[in-house]
C-alpha positions as CSV (number, residue, x, y, z in Angstrom):
1,M,83.8,76.2,85.2
2,A,85.4,78.8,87.6
3,Q,84.6,82.4,87.0
4,V,87.4,84.6,85.8
5,P,88.5,86.6,88.8
6,N,88.0,90.4,88.8
7,F,91.6,91.5,88.4
8,E,91.1,95.1,89.7
9,E,89.6,93.7,92.9
10,I,92.4,91.2,93.3
11,K,95.0,93.9,92.6
12,Q,93.5,96.3,95.2
13,K,93.5,93.5,97.8
14,F,97.1,92.7,96.8
15,I,98.3,96.3,97.1
16,N,96.7,96.6,100.6
17,A,97.8,93.3,101.9
18,G,100.7,92.5,104.1
19,L,103.7,90.4,102.9
20,E,102.3,87.0,103.9
21,E,98.9,87.8,102.3
22,K,100.5,89.1,99.1
23,I,102.4,85.8,98.8
24,R,99.1,83.8,99.5
25,I,97.2,85.8,96.9
26,Y,100.0,85.5,94.3
27,T,100.5,81.8,94.8
28,T,96.8,80.7,95.0
29,T,95.0,83.0,92.5
30,Q,94.1,81.1,89.3
31,G,92.9,82.3,86.0
32,L,95.2,85.4,85.6
33,T,97.2,86.1,82.5
34,V,101.0,86.5,82.5
35,E,100.5,90.3,82.2
36,Q,98.2,90.3,85.2
37,F,100.8,88.4,87.3
38,K,103.5,90.9,86.2
39,E,101.2,93.7,87.3
40,L,100.9,92.2,90.7
41,L,104.7,91.8,90.9
42,R,105.0,95.6,90.4
43,H,103.4,96.0,93.8
44,F,105.5,93.4,95.6
45,P,108.4,94.5,97.8
46,L,111.4,93.4,95.8
47,Q,113.5,92.8,98.9
48,H,111.2,89.9,99.7
49,L,111.2,88.2,96.3
50,D,113.2,85.3,97.7
51,K,110.2,84.5,100.0
52,L,107.8,84.5,97.0
53,E,110.1,82.3,95.1
54,K,110.3,79.8,98.0
55,A,106.5,79.8,98.3
56,M,106.2,79.0,94.6
57,A,108.7,76.2,94.6
């Protein structure tokens, strides 16, 4: 069974990442709660949400 990721570590990586890396982290990280995904979205540049949506499709 996979270990639950350390959310604070993931969040810091996400905050410091460039756009492409943010998208990769958001779309490939497993084991987060809905609230944790929402928390990551608070640090995502809203003008690029369309790119995130495409990556998740």
